[in-house]
N, C-alpha and C positions, 0 to 999 in steps of 0.2 A: 155348137161352136159359139157359146154362150162363154167358154173360159177363153176361146182364142181372140176377143172381140176385150176382154177384160184384159190379157195379156196384152193386145198392142197400144193400150190404152195406160198401161202402167210399167212395163218394162223397156229395158235398152233394144235396139235392133240388132244388136252384136250376133244373135242367131240366126235372125230372121224371125217369121211368125210361124212355131209350128202350126201343121195340118189337122194334128189330132192332140187330143188331151186325153193323157192317161188318167184312170181312176183307182184302178187295186188291182190288183196281181196274185198269182198263187205258182211258184216253181221258173216255169219258161214260160208262162201263160200271162197274159196282161189285157183289161178290158177298160175299152173308153169311155167316155164321159156317157155315149149312148147306148152302153152297153156290148157294144161289138168288142167280139175274142180275136186278138192274136197273138201269132206266136212269135215269141220275142228270142230270135237269135241274133242281137246285139249284144244284151245283157250292160246295157248301161255304158257299151265300149270298155268291155271285157271285165266290168267290176263287179257285178252281181255274182260272185262264184256259186253261191247257194240257189242263186234267183230272188224272185219276190216272195216275202212272207213265212221264209223258213222257220219250223218252229223252234231251232236251236238259237237263231240270232234273238227272232221274239224272246225268248225267254230270258239269254242272255243280258238284251239291251234293258228288260223291263226289271230284269232283279237289281243290275247294276243301278239303274235311274234312280231306283227305291232306297240306296243307300248313300251314293256318292254321284253327283254328276259334275262337276268340272271343279277342279282346286287349282288352275294356273298352274305349273312347273316352278310354284314356292317348295311346293312338299310332292311327295314319293304316292305313289300307292301301288297296290297289291296288282292289278289288271296291266299296269304298265311293264311291272318288273316283268311280270309272269310272259308276256309276249317279248320283251326284249331275249331274255332264255332263249324262247321259244325258237327266233329268229337266229341267235346265236347256234344252236343245235340243226336245225334246217340246213343252215350254210355252212355248219361242220367246223368248225374254228371257234374255240374259245376265246381268239384273241379279239374277236369283232366286237363292236362297241356302236350301238344305237342312238341315231339322233331323230325322234318321232314330228312329224309337219302333218300337214293336213291335204298334200297332194301332190304328184309328182313332181309337177314346174318348181314346188317348195323345195322337196327333196334335191331336186337336180340344183337349186341355188344353194344349198347346203355344199353339194359336192365342188360347185366353184370356188368357194368359198375357203374348202378346205386345200381344193389346188394353190389358193394363192399363198397359205401359209409356206408351201415350198418355197417360195421365195423367188416365184418362176411365175411368169403371166400367161406365156401361151397356149392358147388350148386348143388341140386339134378334135373336129368333128366329122361327122359323114354329111356328105351331100345324098339331101333328102331325107336326113335325119328330124324327127322328133321330139324335142325334149320339154315343152312348154312355153307358155305365152307372156309369161313375165319376164321382165327385162333383162335378168340374165339368160335364163332360161331361153328366150329368145335367139337372144345373140349366138347360140349353139347351134339352133335349129338350123336346117340347111334346106331350107323349102325358102325362097325369093318372094313369094308372092306374100306369107306371113310377114317377113321381116322388111321389107319395104318401107311398108309405110310408117314404121317406127325409126326409120337411122336418121342420127348415127346411132348405135349399138355399142356395146364393148368392143375395144380394140383387141389385135392379137389374136384374133380368131381363124383359123385357116381351117376349108373345107376340105375335103378327099373324095373320090369315088368311093361308095359303100360294095366291099368284096374286094376291091383292088391292094394285095398286099404290097406290092411294089410302090403304089404311091404312099402307101402309108410308111414304108420306109424311106423313102425317099423326102415324107415331111417333119418326120421326127426328127427333132435334133435335143442337144443338149439344153437348149431353151426352153424347150416344151415341156409345161408343169403337167398336165393330162391329156390323155386321150379317152375322148367317150363316146362308146355306140352303146346301138339297142342290138340285142341280138338274133333282132327280125325287125325291121322297119313297118310298123305298122300301119302307121297315118300315108306312107307312101306308094300303100298298094301292097302291104303285108309280101316285102321284099327278104328272101332269103339267100346270106348269103353262102357258098360253097362250105363245107364241113371242112374244120382245121384253122377256119380266117381269123378266127378270135384267137384263139392259142398264138397265130402267128404275131398278131397285135401284141401280144403279152408279151414276147420275145423282143420283139421291136422295142417297144416300151423298159421293157430290162435292159437292154443296151445303151440308153439314154438317160435312164434314171427318171424316166416320166412314169406318174401314177397310169391307172388302167382304170376306167368307171367304166361300171355295165349299168345301163339304163335297162332295169327290168321292168319298169310301169307296166309296161303293157305283155308281157311274157311271162309275168312273175304268178308265185301262188300258183303253181300248176296246171296253170292254162297248156304249157306244150307238153305236158306227162312228165317236166321235170319241176324241181320247186320256184328255179329262176330262170330257166332258160337258155342257159350259158354248159350246164354240168356235163352234157355229154362228151365236150371238148378237154374235159381233164385238167383244168388250170384254176388258178383264186386270181380275180381281181384283186384291185386296190380299195372300190369304193362298188356298192351295189345301191342304185336307187327303186324304191319301191313304191307304188302308190293301189289305184284302182281296185284290184281284186285283193288287197289285203286288210281292207275294214271289213269285207264280207257286205259291203252295201252301204256301210257309212264313211263320212270323209276322212281318211287315212290316210299318212305317207310316212317313209321313212327312208333315211342316208345310213348305211351301214359302212365303218372302216373294217379293213381287215389288214390284221399284219402290224407290227412293231414302228415300219418304216414309215407308213401313214401319220400327216401330222393328226392332233389332236386339239378339239375347240378348249379353251381356256374358260373356265365362268366368265359370263357377260360376253362371249365372243357372237355368241350366236342364239337364238330362240324360238320361243313360238308359242303364243298363249294358250291356242287352241289344241297345240300339237300333243299327241299321246294322249289324249281326252280319257278317263274309265269307260266311259260308253262306247267308243269308238274301239277300245284296246278290247274290251269284254265281248264284243261284236265279233273282233279279228280272232281273239281265243277261240271262241265258240266256232267258226266257220273253221279254223285247221283242227281244230279237235275232230270235226265232222269228217275232212277230209280222208284225215289217219286213220280215223274208225271205219269207215266205210270203203278202205284203201280205191279210193274213189280214182286217183292219180292212173293207177293200172289199165284201167279202162279206156283213157282219154286216147292211146294211142290206136286201141279198137275203131274208137268213133271216127278219128280222122283218115282211117285208111276205108271207112264205111262211106264217109261223105265223100272223101277224093273218087272215088270208083263209081259212086251213083254218078256225081255231077261231072265227070270228066266224060262221060258217055253220052252228054246232052248235046244236042246239033246248039255250035255257037259258042260254046264253052273251049278256048284254048287248051285251058291249063288248072287245074287248081294247087296253090302253091300254098307254105307256110306248114306250122306244124301244129299238132294237138287242136286245141279249139280253139285257134287264131289261124283261119283261114280267109285267104283272098282265091274268089273266083274269077279268072284272067277270061274276057270274054272277045270274041273275034273282032267284034266291031264297038263302035264307043257310044255305046246306048246304057250304061251304069244309070245314069241320072234318069233315065226315062225308065227303066223297071222299076225303080222304088217305087213311084207312086200306082203302078199297077200292083205293084205286091204290096202296099197298104190296101188297097182294096181287095185283094183276095186273103186278107187275115195276116201278112207277115213282116216283121220289122227287122231291118238289117241296114247297110250303107255303102256308099261307094266313095272310098278315098281319094279316087279319079274315075276318068270318063271310063274305062274300060275293065274296071276291077268292083266288086263287092266284094265288101267285108263281111263275115260272119264270127261271131266270138260267144255263143251262148253260153249260159251257166255249165258247170260242170257239174250239175246234177241231171244234165239233160238224156233221155231214155232213149232208148233204140225206136220206139214208137213214134217219138219226137220227130225224130232225124229221119226218118222212113216221110212224116206227113213234109215237114221242110222240104224236102227233096221234091215231092208230090207241088209244093205248093210253090216253088221255085218254076220248077219246072213249067208250070202254066203261066207263071207271070213271064218268063222270059221267051215264051212262044208268043203269046200277048204282044208283047214288045216288039218284036223282031216283023210281026205280021201289020201291026199298027199305024 
């Protein structure tokens, strides 16, 4: 409770006051200031892809900070160049050009500015979508509760139902600069569109000369069993935005443009003092190297099926949706918020993006033993919430 009181006296109340204060972690396990252990199945909201205190991240960060910590973007450095080249390889396009920043919101702000370089201003996004809380990113976020207190926001933004190709077809025109979508709407309750939807949107954008941007902030870096979360539909977007898992737990975002038809920033048109910091890039390189070396993406689908099978069988669970290790446990009743404090008491961390959905996004290094423990703790917490 000591840290809770200090938090209340020193920090803005935009998050409310956290009920627990974490002290240290190892992999998928964390301990609070009182020494209580928790199973972390939120992973910093899909961020800690190798979990807490992973040896390869510690080694990379320690080595880099002993050589070069921060140099702004007036100079180049090897970790940043290597990471940009690695992202080119992962996305499979040598024409890809990378802009590094610090967060998903910043990456999406950069995408908005790229879209303006087409000479058009209209952007189409999805109802329920989430792209960040900065002014531009909030303007394309399709959640009224987040937008309303800060209106008026950017003009020329249209919202269409997620997954509805006909609505998208009616909305896109020659005036449209960009369509931006998430492969899975994480903050909206882990909502997955029908297979083929994204490829269909690609065709609509091509018909009207609009850019198509994929916000892979939450689905990216292997979380779905694919590097970015859209590859199974076999199309190429014009822009991909990344953050969260990209930094392996450190603040790092990226906006990637693909293809020669996409406008490019000229010197001085955009920037970020801390974007592509050598330490964050070193951590990202280390995390990607480890995922590749251990072939971890191949086990993610197996984990997905294990979790879906076990959780779907629990009384009170309507369905489990999502892909890979970004899953939404859809409840039959609106008790998601009621479950959370009970789960914390039982030593389990997760979150509820809506009243009837629990979201889980554990580190990609999670083991079958830890998944089984999660199912047991979740089942116990669900029963207690139902009976309480």
